[in-house]
N, C-alpha and C positions, 0 to 999 in steps of 0.2 A: 863792824863785820869781820869776823876773820876769814881772808880768802888768800888762796896761794895760786898765784900766776908763775907759769914756766914758759922760760922764753928760750931760743937756740939762735944760731948764726945764720942757719940757712932754712929757716922756715918762710916759704913763699906767701903764707896766707895772713901771718902774724909777726910783725917785726917788733924786735925787743923794744925799740923807742915807743912805739905806740903801747905795748904792753906796760912798759915803766910809766909810761903818762897816764893809762888808766888807773894803774895802781896807786899813784900818786894822789889820785882824786877819792880813793877808799880808805878811809881810817881802820886801820888793823890789816890792810893787804899786804902781803910780802910778794918778791918776786925771786925765783930762783933760775939763775942762767946756766943753760948746758953748750958750753963752748963747742964748736965742731960738728953739732949736730942740725938736723932738719927739723921738719913738722910733727914726726911721729919720736918724739924722745923716749916715750915709754917702750917704743920696740929697738930703739938704736942703742939705749942705754937703760936696760931695766933696772939693773942694780942701783944705779945713780937716781933713777927716778922713784924708785919705791924707798930709797933712803930718804930722799928729800921730802916725800909725802909723808912717809911714817914720823920724820923728824918733826915735821909741821903738826902733825895731828896729836903727837906727844905733847907739844908745847901748848896747844891751844884745847886739848882733853885731856888733863894730866892724870885723870883717872883711869885711862884707859891702860891695860897691862900690855899691849904690843907696843914694842920700840925696836927700833933698828938694830941695834947692838944684841938684841936678845935673838934676832932670826926673824924672818918673814912668816912662817907657819907654825 
């Protein structure tokens, strides 16, 4: 199963260690870490978050036409 986990340094709900452990149990799971951020990385670093998600989607769905290098919309 292709699955992307995002972790951050200051997330009070999901520690990076726990999420890395869960990801290790799932074949095909990946982890992207955002240093210096909290729980809402998509608000705190929207460009970084969007890039990580779009890069992941491009790799697992190569027929998709969207790619971070081409812009978001």
